[in-house]
C-alpha positions as CSV (number, residue, x, y, z in Angstrom):
1,M,0.1,0.0,-0.2
2,R,2.6,2.3,0.8
3,R,4.5,1.6,-2.5
4,F,1.2,2.4,-4.3
5,A,0.8,5.7,-2.3
6,K,4.4,6.8,-3.2
7,R,3.8,6.4,-6.8
8,L,0.3,8.2,-6.8
9,I,1.9,11.1,-5.0
10,T,5.5,11.0,-6.7
11,Y,4.6,11.3,-10.3
12,P,2.3,14.2,-10.2
13,L,4.9,16.2,-8.0
14,L,7.4,15.3,-10.6
15,A,5.1,16.5,-13.1
16,V,4.7,19.9,-11.1
17,A,8.2,20.3,-10.9
18,G,9.0,19.8,-14.2
19,M,6.7,22.5,-15.1
20,A,8.0,24.9,-12.8
21,L,11.6,24.0,-14.3
22,L,10.4,24.7,-17.7
23,V,8.7,27.7,-16.9
24,E,12.3,29.1,-15.0
25,E,14.3,27.7,-18.0
26,A,12.0,29.9,-20.6
27,L,12.6,32.8,-18.2
28,W,16.2,32.3,-17.9
29,R,16.3,32.6,-21.8
30,L,15.0,36.2,-21.3
31,S,18.6,37.1,-20.5
32,A,19.0,37.5,-24.1
33,V,16.5,40.4,-23.9
34,V,18.3,41.9,-21.3
35,A,21.5,41.2,-23.3
36,L,20.4,43.6,-26.1
37,L,20.5,46.6,-23.5
38,G,24.2,45.8,-22.9
39,K,24.8,47.1,-26.6
40,L,23.6,50.5,-25.3
41,P,26.9,52.8,-24.1
42,V,25.6,53.2,-20.7
43,F,24.7,49.5,-20.1
44,R,27.9,48.4,-21.7
45,A,29.8,50.1,-19.2
46,I,28.0,48.7,-16.3
47,E,28.5,45.1,-18.0
48,A,32.2,45.4,-18.2
49,W,32.5,46.6,-14.6
50,L,30.4,43.5,-13.9
51,R,32.9,41.4,-15.4
52,G,35.7,42.6,-13.3
53,V,34.1,42.1,-9.8
54,P,35.7,39.9,-7.4
55,P,34.2,36.5,-6.9
56,F,32.3,37.3,-3.4
57,G,31.3,40.6,-4.8
58,A,29.7,38.8,-7.7
59,L,27.8,36.7,-5.4
60,A,26.7,39.5,-3.3
61,L,25.2,41.0,-6.4
62,F,22.6,38.3,-6.7
63,G,20.8,39.9,-3.8
64,A,20.4,43.0,-5.8
65,P,17.4,42.2,-8.0
66,A,15.5,40.8,-5.0
67,I,16.3,43.8,-2.8
68,A,15.1,46.1,-6.0
69,L,11.9,44.1,-6.6
70,A,10.7,43.8,-3.0
71,P,9.1,47.1,-2.9
72,I,7.2,46.3,-6.3
73,K,6.1,42.9,-4.6
74,L,4.9,44.9,-1.7
75,L,2.8,47.0,-3.7
76,A,1.4,43.9,-5.7
77,L,0.3,42.3,-2.5
78,Y,-1.3,45.8,-1.2
79,W,-3.3,46.1,-4.5
80,L,-4.2,42.0,-3.9
81,A,-5.3,43.0,-0.4
82,G,-7.3,46.0,-1.6
83,G,-9.4,43.9,-4.0
84,H,-7.3,44.5,-7.3
85,P,-6.3,40.8,-8.0
86,V,-5.6,41.6,-12.2
87,L,-3.4,44.4,-10.8
88,G,-1.8,42.3,-8.3
89,I,-1.1,39.4,-10.1
90,G,-0.1,41.1,-13.1
91,T,2.6,43.0,-10.6
92,I,4.0,39.8,-9.5
93,A,4.3,38.2,-12.8
94,T,6.0,41.0,-14.1
95,A,8.6,41.3,-11.4
96,K,8.9,37.7,-11.5
97,V,9.9,37.7,-15.2
98,L,12.0,40.8,-14.8
99,G,13.8,39.7,-11.6
100,T,14.8,36.3,-13.4
101,A,16.2,37.9,-16.5
102,L,18.2,40.0,-14.4
103,V,19.5,37.5,-12.4
104,A,20.1,35.3,-15.4
105,R,22.0,38.4,-17.1
106,L,23.9,38.8,-13.9
107,F,24.9,35.2,-14.0
108,Q,26.2,35.1,-17.5
109,L,28.3,38.2,-16.9
110,T,29.8,37.2,-13.3
111,Q,30.3,33.3,-14.0
112,P,33.6,32.8,-14.2
113,Q,34.2,34.6,-11.1
114,L,31.5,32.4,-9.4
115,L,33.2,29.3,-10.5
116,T,36.2,30.3,-8.4
117,I,34.2,29.9,-5.4
118,G,34.7,26.3,-4.3
119,W,31.1,25.5,-2.9
120,F,29.7,27.5,-5.6
121,R,31.4,25.5,-8.4
122,W,30.5,22.4,-6.5
123,C,26.5,23.3,-6.6
124,Y,26.5,24.5,-9.7
125,E,27.9,21.1,-11.1
126,R,25.4,19.2,-9.4
127,V,22.6,21.3,-10.5
128,M,23.8,21.3,-14.2
129,R,23.9,17.6,-13.7
130,L,20.1,17.4,-12.7
131,R,19.1,19.4,-15.4
132,A,20.7,17.5,-18.0
133,A,18.9,14.5,-16.4
134,A,15.7,16.0,-16.5
135,Y,16.2,17.1,-20.3
136,G,16.8,13.5,-20.9
137,L,13.7,12.4,-19.1
138,W,11.7,15.0,-21.1
139,T,13.3,13.9,-24.4
140,E,12.4,10.3,-23.9
141,S,8.9,10.9,-22.7
142,A,6.0,10.6,-25.1
143,L,5.3,14.3,-24.2
144,G,8.8,15.1,-25.2
145,R,8.6,13.6,-28.9
146,W,5.4,15.1,-29.5
147,W,6.3,18.6,-28.3
148,R,9.5,18.4,-30.5
149,R,7.1,17.4,-33.5
150,E,4.8,20.0,-33.1
151,R,7.5,22.8,-32.9
152,A,9.1,21.6,-36.0
153,K,6.0,21.8,-37.6
154,H,5.4,25.5,-36.4
155,K,9.0,26.6,-36.6
156,G,9.3,29.8,-38.4
157,W,5.9,30.7,-37.7
158,V,6.7,34.4,-36.4
159,T,8.9,35.2,-39.3
160,R,6.3,34.1,-41.7
161,R,3.7,36.3,-40.0
162,W,6.0,39.4,-39.3
163,E,6.6,39.0,-43.6
164,A,3.0,38.8,-44.2
165,T,2.3,41.8,-42.2
166,R,5.4,43.6,-43.9
167,A,4.0,42.5,-47.3
168,W,0.3,43.7,-46.2
169,M,1.7,47.0,-44.9
170,A,3.6,47.7,-48.2
171,R,0.5,47.2,-50.2
172,K,-1.5,49.8,-48.0
C-alpha cells in the first residue's frame, strides 16, 4: 500500500516540478533580451564593470534584484489585499519575469568569477547534472517527442507572420 501511495504522489509532484523547471528555463532565456540593453553605451560600461567584480562581490550582486523588486512585490500584495487581483497578479508576474531575466544576465556576466568559489562550483555542477538528467527524461518521454514534432512543424511561424504583415503594410 505504501508503494502505491508513494507512486500516486511522486508522479504528479514530478510533473509539477518539471513544469516549474520549464517555466524557469523559459524565463532564464529572457536574459538574451536584457543582453540587448548591453549594446547601449551606459549598459556596456556597467557590464564591463560586472565582469571585473571579485568572486564574492559577484555573489553579493545576486541579492540586488531581490532587494530592488521587494517594494514592487509589496505593492502587488497591497493591490491584492485591496481587491485588485488582476493588477496584483500582473505585477507579481512582471516582477518575476524581470527578476529572473536580471539574475540570468548577472550570472552570465559573472559566471567565471562565481565558479572560482569552491562550494558554488560544487552546487553548480550538481544542478547542471540534475538539469541534464531532467532534459534526458523529457526528451525520452512521449510528451517530449510530441512537443519536438509540433515545434518543428511551426518553426518559423513568427517570421512568416512578420513577413506577411510587412507585405500587407507595403500594399497600403
